[in-house]
ROTI-671570 format. One record per residue (C-alpha): x, y, z; residue number from 1. Coordinates in pm, whole numbers. Example, Ala and Ser with C-alpha at 12.3 -4.5 7.8 and 13.67 -1.06 7.14 Angstrom:
2
PT       xx       yy       zz     i
PT     1230     -450      780     1
PT     1367     -106      714     2
***
This chain:
470
PT       xx       yy       zz     i
PT    -1084    -1811     1449     1
PT    -1045    -1812     1825     2
PT    -1275    -2032     2029     3
PT    -1560    -1810     2136     4
PT    -1604    -1966     2476     5
PT    -1252    -1933     2615     6
PT    -1008    -1651     2677     7
PT     -649    -1764     2643     8
PT     -351    -1578     2787     9
PT      -56    -1566     2548    10
PT      285    -1608     2714    11
PT      473    -1281     2769    12
PT      805    -1433     2653    13
PT      691    -1436     2293    14
PT      719    -1075     2180    15
PT      826     -880     1875    16
PT     1176     -732     1870    17
PT     1113     -407     2055    18
PT     1324     -105     1962    19
PT     1489     -274     1664    20
PT     1402      -15     1399    21
PT     1549      333     1363    22
PT     1372      618     1185    23
PT     1521      531      840    24
PT     1422      165      885    25
PT     1069      260      993    26
PT     1049      494      695    27
PT     1174      210      475    28
PT      856       10      549    29
PT      628      285      416    30
PT      847      372      116    31
PT      881        6       18    32
PT      506      -54       51    33
PT      432      244     -173    34
PT      691      118     -424    35
PT      719      456     -602    36
PT      896      306     -905    37
PT      589      102     -999    38
PT      384      413    -1075    39
PT      586      542    -1374    40
PT      656      181    -1477    41
PT      289       72    -1486    42
PT       32      240    -1258    43
PT       32      579    -1433    44
PT     -142      439    -1742    45
PT     -496      458    -1601    46
PT     -444      809    -1462    47
PT     -302      932    -1793    48
PT     -586      774    -1991    49
PT     -842      970    -1784    50
PT     -666     1293    -1681    51
PT     -456     1338    -1994    52
PT     -214     1631    -1969    53
PT     -361     1700    -1625    54
PT     -214     1380    -1480    55
PT       36     1572    -1269    56
PT     -252     1769    -1110    57
PT     -436     1445    -1025    58
PT     -125     1323     -842    59
PT      -80     1660     -672    60
PT     -436     1654     -538    61
PT     -399     1290     -429    62
PT      -78     1391     -248    63
PT     -262     1662      -57    64
PT     -535     1418       46    65
PT     -290     1149      158    66
PT      -72     1395      351    67
PT     -376     1512      550    68
PT     -479     1150      614    69
PT     -119     1103      725    70
PT     -167     1388      970    71
PT     -458     1203     1128    72
PT     -259      878     1142    73
PT       33     1061     1303    74
PT     -186     1199     1581    75
PT     -323      851     1655    76
PT       18      682     1630    77
PT      158      910     1900    78
PT     -117      807     2141    79
PT     -149      438     2048    80
PT      191      294     1944    81
PT       78      -63     1872    82
PT      123     -306     1583    83
PT     -255     -328     1545    84
PT     -255       42     1452    85
PT     -582      102     1260    86
PT     -756     -188     1432    87
PT     -664      -32     1769    88
PT     -717      335     1671    89
PT    -1073      285     1552    90
PT    -1163       18     1809    91
PT    -1076      235     2107    92
PT    -1294      518     1979    93
PT    -1588      354     1802    94
PT    -1601       17     1974    95
PT    -1431     -319     1926    96
PT    -1649     -435     1636    97
PT    -1563     -123     1436    98
PT    -1196     -177     1523    99
PT    -1213     -541     1424   100
PT    -1365     -443     1089   101
PT    -1083     -193     1032   102
PT     -829     -467     1099   103
PT    -1022     -706      874   104
PT    -1016     -448      592   105
PT     -644     -386      632   106
PT     -566     -758      620   107
PT     -746     -770      284   108
PT     -567     -453      171   109
PT     -215     -575      249   110
PT     -260     -931      124   111
PT     -448     -832     -194   112
PT     -169     -583     -256   113
PT       74     -871     -207   114
PT     -105    -1072     -476   115
PT      -98     -771     -709   116
PT      277     -734     -667   117
PT      344    -1105     -725   118
PT      138    -1087    -1044   119
PT      339     -781    -1155   120
PT      666     -972    -1111   121
PT      621    -1187    -1428   122
PT      518     -874    -1621   123
PT      834     -687    -1528   124
PT     1055     -993    -1567   125
PT      923    -1058    -1918   126
PT      969     -694    -2016   127
PT     1323     -692    -1874   128
PT     1426    -1011    -2054   129
PT     1273     -891    -2382   130
PT     1448     -554    -2359   131
PT     1777     -727    -2276   132
PT     1744     -957    -2578   133
PT     1670    -1281    -2395   134
PT     1397    -1537    -2464   135
PT     1068    -1493    -2279   136
PT      972    -1777    -2040   137
PT      638    -1954    -2080   138
PT      348    -1878    -1844   139
PT      400    -2199    -1639   140
PT      767    -2113    -1593   141
PT      681    -1755    -1497   142
PT      425    -1887    -1249   143
PT      682    -2114    -1081   144
PT      929    -1825    -1072   145
PT      661    -1606     -912   146
PT      604    -1860     -635   147
PT      980    -1894     -576   148
PT     1011    -1515     -570   149
PT      739    -1498     -304   150
PT      913    -1768     -102   151
PT     1237    -1569      -99   152
PT     1051    -1257       11   153
PT      870    -1449      287   154
PT     1199    -1591      415   155
PT     1349    -1242      432   156
PT     1046    -1122      629   157
PT     1062    -1424      862   158
PT     1432    -1389      938   159
PT     1471    -1034     1068   160
PT     1244     -726     1058   161
PT     1543     -492     1081   162
PT     1716     -656      784   163
PT     1397     -667      577   164
PT     1324     -299      646   165
PT     1677     -201      549   166
PT     1664     -412      234   167
PT     1331     -256      136   168
PT     1463       98      179   169
PT     1791       34       -4   170
PT     1615     -136     -297   171
PT     1371      152     -331   172
PT     1650      410     -320   173
PT     1829      224     -600   174
PT     1519      187     -817   175
PT     1404      548     -767   176
PT     1755      674     -845   177
PT     1752      481    -1173   178
PT     1418      634    -1269   179
PT     1530      987    -1177   180
PT     1856      961    -1372   181
PT     1686      831    -1686   182
PT     1414     1095    -1661   183
PT     1679     1366    -1631   184
PT     1845     1233    -1947   185
PT     1511     1236    -2132   186
PT     1437     1594    -2024   187
PT     1790     1695    -2124   188
PT     1739     1552    -2471   189
PT     1404     1729    -2491   190
PT     1582     2061    -2440   191
PT     1350     2220    -2184   192
PT     1162     2138    -1864   193
PT      888     2390    -1937   194
PT      570     2257    -2098   195
PT      328     2541    -2172   196
PT       42     2302    -2249   197
PT       62     2125    -1910   198
PT      111     2453    -1726   199
PT     -188     2622    -1890   200
PT     -412     2554    -1593   201
PT     -719     2706    -1753   202
PT     -721     2445    -2028   203
PT     -658     2136    -1818   204
PT     -933     1867    -1820   205
PT    -1057     1909    -1463   206
PT    -1341     1659    -1503   207
PT    -1087     1396    -1604   208
PT     -853     1502    -1324   209
PT    -1130     1452    -1067   210
PT    -1217     1110    -1208   211
PT     -851     1005    -1211   212
PT     -790     1088     -845   213
PT     -920      749     -728   214
PT     -656      578     -940   215
PT     -388      827     -835   216
PT     -451      737     -470   217
PT     -379      373     -556   218
PT      -15      472     -609   219
PT        6      583     -245   220
PT     -143      280      -73   221
PT       96      144      187   222
PT      228      482      305   223
PT       55      416      637   224
PT      213       73      688   225
PT      501      188      910   226
PT      237      221     1186   227
PT      218     -161     1195   228
PT      583     -167     1310   229
PT      520       54     1615   230
PT      621     -220     1858   231
PT      949     -272     1673   232
PT     1044       93     1624   233
PT     1290      240     1876   234
PT     1084      560     1914   235
PT      740      492     1766   236
PT      580      816     1886   237
PT      834     1006     1675   238
PT      934      761     1403   239
PT      591      645     1288   240
PT      442      995     1237   241
PT      754     1111     1051   242
PT      757      797      837   243
PT      387      818      750   244
PT      373     1185      659   245
PT      723     1192      514   246
PT      660      897      283   247
PT      328     1039      159   248
PT      483     1379       88   249
PT      799     1239      -73   250
PT      617      983     -286   251
PT      357     1239     -392   252
PT      627     1482     -500   253
PT      793     1205     -700   254
PT      464     1101     -866   255
PT      369     1459     -955   256
PT      708     1539    -1107   257
PT      732     1208    -1292   258
PT      381     1245    -1438   259
PT      469     1593    -1562   260
PT      799     1490    -1720   261
PT      660     1170    -1872   262
PT      390     1368    -2054   263
PT      657     1620    -2156   264
PT      880     1337    -2280   265
PT      594     1205    -2494   266
PT      542     1553    -2645   267
PT      213     1596    -2454   268
PT       71     1276    -2604   269
PT      -80     1157    -2274   270
PT     -307      914    -2457   271
PT        3      719    -2566   272
PT       92      675    -2198   273
PT     -266      579    -2117   274
PT     -275      305    -2379   275
PT       68      160    -2303   276
PT      155     -149    -2101   277
PT      506      -11    -2047   278
PT      471      369    -2031   279
PT      812      463    -1895   280
PT      985      240    -2148   281
PT      784      402    -2428   282
PT      900      744    -2311   283
PT     1264      637    -2326   284
PT     1211      497    -2676   285
PT     1059      827    -2786   286
PT     1376      995    -2658   287
PT     1589      748    -2860   288
PT     1728      571    -2554   289
PT     1680      204    -2651   290
PT     1915       82    -2376   291
PT     1700      238    -2102   292
PT     1409      -10    -2118   293
PT     1606     -297    -1966   294
PT     1737      -70    -1691   295
PT     1387       57    -1616   296
PT     1241     -290    -1576   297
PT     1536     -402    -1366   298
PT     1445     -110    -1135   299
PT     1082     -225    -1137   300
PT     1187     -578    -1037   301
PT     1388     -437     -748   302
PT     1096     -222     -639   303
PT      849     -512     -659   304
PT     1066     -721     -424   305
PT     1074     -436     -170   306
PT      699     -381     -200   307
PT      616     -750     -155   308
PT      837     -759      153   309
PT      654     -459      298   310
PT      312     -616      224   311
PT      401     -934      412   312
PT      554     -738      701   313
PT      245     -520      742   314
PT      -15     -791      678   315
PT      145    -1030      925   316
PT      166     -759     1194   317
PT     -203     -684     1152   318
PT     -288    -1055     1191   319
PT      -45    -1075     1485   320
PT     -219     -792     1670   321
PT     -569     -931     1607   322
PT     -443    -1269     1728   323
PT     -301    -1116     2043   324
PT     -635     -955     2116   325
PT     -798    -1290     2027   326
PT    -1026    -1139     1765   327
PT     -899    -1417     1539   328
PT     -719    -1741     1626   329
PT     -465    -1685     1903   330
PT     -191    -1864     1706   331
PT     -165    -1551     1489   332
PT      -16    -1380     1793   333
PT      274    -1625     1829   334
PT      628    -1489     1784   335
PT      938    -1688     1687   336
PT     1170    -1722     1986   337
PT     1485    -1652     1781   338
PT     1383    -1418     1500   339
PT     1119    -1228     1700   340
PT      882    -1225     1403   341
PT      514    -1335     1394   342
PT      593    -1651     1202   343
PT      246    -1809     1208   344
PT       81    -1489     1086   345
PT      353    -1457      822   346
PT      303    -1816      706   347
PT      -72    -1759      676   348
PT      -16    -1431      490   349
PT      221    -1600      247   350
PT      -19    -1889      190   351
PT     -308    -1652      117   352
PT      -96    -1459     -135   353
PT       17    -1780     -308   354
PT     -338    -1913     -330   355
PT     -469    -1581     -461   356
PT     -192    -1566     -721   357
PT     -259    -1918     -847   358
PT     -640    -1900     -841   359
PT     -644    -1584    -1053   360
PT     -395    -1710    -1313   361
PT     -667    -1766    -1578   362
PT     -727    -1389    -1573   363
PT     -372    -1326    -1709   364
PT     -103    -1149    -1508   365
PT     -206     -796    -1605   366
PT     -575     -850    -1522   367
PT     -478    -1022    -1197   368
PT     -270     -716    -1107   369
PT     -566     -490    -1184   370
PT     -824     -700     -996   371
PT     -625     -748     -676   372
PT     -488     -394     -685   373
PT     -844     -259     -701   374
PT     -961     -480     -414   375
PT     -662     -368     -213   376
PT     -745       -3     -276   377
PT    -1104      -54     -156   378
PT     -971     -181      176   379
PT     -720       99      217   380
PT     -943      396      132   381
PT    -1229      280      356   382
PT     -989      259      651   383
PT     -822      589      555   384
PT    -1166      750      569   385
PT    -1233      594      910   386
PT     -895      695     1050   387
PT     -935     1055      933   388
PT    -1258     1081     1134   389
PT    -1120      885     1430   390
PT     -825     1121     1486   391
PT    -1040     1420     1584   392
PT    -1264     1202     1801   393
PT     -961     1054     1978   394
PT     -800     1393     2035   395
PT    -1127     1534     2167   396
PT    -1165     1248     2417   397
PT     -807     1305     2531   398
PT     -861     1680     2568   399
PT     -596     1749     2301   400
PT     -809     1851     2003   401
PT     -655     2131     1796   402
PT     -744     2308     1473   403
PT     -484     2100     1286   404
PT     -663     1777     1377   405
PT     -995     1911     1251   406
PT     -837     2031      924   407
PT     -680     1688      871   408
PT    -1015     1520      936   409
PT    -1214     1745      703   410
PT     -969     1735      411   411
PT     -854     1375      456   412
PT    -1203     1230      503   413
PT    -1339     1451      224   414
PT    -1080     1332      -27   415
PT    -1124      967       69   416
PT    -1504      995       50   417
PT    -1465     1133     -302   418
PT    -1227      850     -392   419
PT    -1474      590     -263   420
PT    -1755      753     -462   421
PT    -1540      773     -777   422
PT    -1452      404     -744   423
PT    -1812      294     -794   424
PT    -1967      583     -994   425
PT    -1980      506    -1277   426
PT    -1993      134    -1201   427
PT    -1664      -42    -1289   428
PT    -1642     -207    -1630   429
PT    -1515     -561    -1697   430
PT    -1315     -728    -1552   431
PT    -1382     -519    -1237   432
PT    -1763     -514    -1245   433
PT    -1801     -764     -959   434
PT    -1526     -631     -732   435
PT    -1750     -403     -520   436
PT    -1975     -704     -444   437
PT    -1670     -918     -359   438
PT    -1547     -647     -123   439
PT    -1889     -616       42   440
PT    -1916     -995       79   441
PT    -1573    -1003      248   442
PT    -1683     -724      484   443
PT    -2008     -903      570   444
PT    -1822    -1226      655   445
PT    -1600    -1035      897   446
PT    -1890     -843     1047   447
PT    -2092    -1160     1112   448
PT    -1797    -1327     1282   449
PT    -1719    -1030     1507   450
PT    -2085     -988     1605   451
PT    -2097    -1358     1701   452
PT    -1778    -1314     1901   453
PT    -1925    -1009     2075   454
PT    -2241    -1201     2168   455
PT    -2064    -1518     2287   456
PT    -1757    -1375     2455   457
PT    -1783     -997     2500   458
PT    -1484     -978     2737   459
PT    -1253    -1069     2448   460
PT    -1360     -764     2249   461
PT    -1334     -539     2554   462
PT     -964     -623     2576   463
PT     -899     -371     2300   464
PT     -881     -103     2570   465
PT     -555     -261     2696   466
PT     -216     -326     2541   467
PT     -229     -700     2471   468
PT       73     -702     2237   469
PT      338     -692     2508   470
***
């Protein structure tokens, strides 16, 4: 944490690589952070277990909610093109402590998501090796491989933001293409794309669909992360809004279609998807495509690398911005003179992810994925709710409030409020029963620190009104 008695000016020469990212590269950050391939490969199981044959509707409704939240983010990104994004958006409208808390929540969201992805890597690697006929490594070996994998990702993030964004986009395009091709083959073997049972809206389990929406939103988290690259985008007022809304809409369309076809491919046996640890692979087996499992998990491995890269990029930029504003230790705002990346913030982000991965090993990889993924989602949806409200307030203050902004606020905030409620009612079962308390404890720690900072050195917090990122 920054010393609360001194204000330190950070040298102007140390800045991020301004204008380095084109629209596709900015979009690549959001797409990679969403990691669309991971939903049919793993994430869909919880949604299918609750929503059944209505899984596609749960994803459709989650898409609508996220697109409207994206509309609010887009409005704010046009007015405040800074790496701090949500920290800055909320802070300039509801005060620096509220902004600091938003940044604090997003740091948790991105880094917990990073731990979840690292824990998914051994799961996908084991499934790939098994499907390909190779021996399965032991847990210690998988753990070492997970740490090495994270090190490679961190190096890619440290070296060049343009390269890492391109790599993330290309890897996701490859993995999504693999999923789409295999799904098309499955549907072709099925003989029809029409499923009367799924399309009979009157008989869909709407109570289950509503309950599953919170888990459907988890598939989208990260769509907003291109906003953290505003300083490095060559036209942030255009690129970030297009990337945020475009990624939410594209990913949501993919999730909705894949959920529909996966249930179709399993002959409407959604419970089989809900009880599976490898749902997409099970669908290919049901279609008598034994070769497809290895290909599917190779795609998942590719996608996990891209997602981890995006988590570190976004998490480090959030720490960088908070360091620049001196809400946390100023070293977080340091930028490498050659690579133009926030190397201290990136090193801290990587260390936190490694520690989290190793500390939670006794929970098993799959439970670790679930625990950290849930914590990550708590952080994201709380900030999504705040941003949805902030957009209309910000536009009103600027004299630019329009009906579209109000619609985005009402629908986006409404959906996120429902997701928050659904996350704790009914109270989560084991092993997630203590996660709400852990999240609250994390929030309280941040709040206490920022209130102390406000009392001891209020001029530091007031700096949020200015562009301190350079």
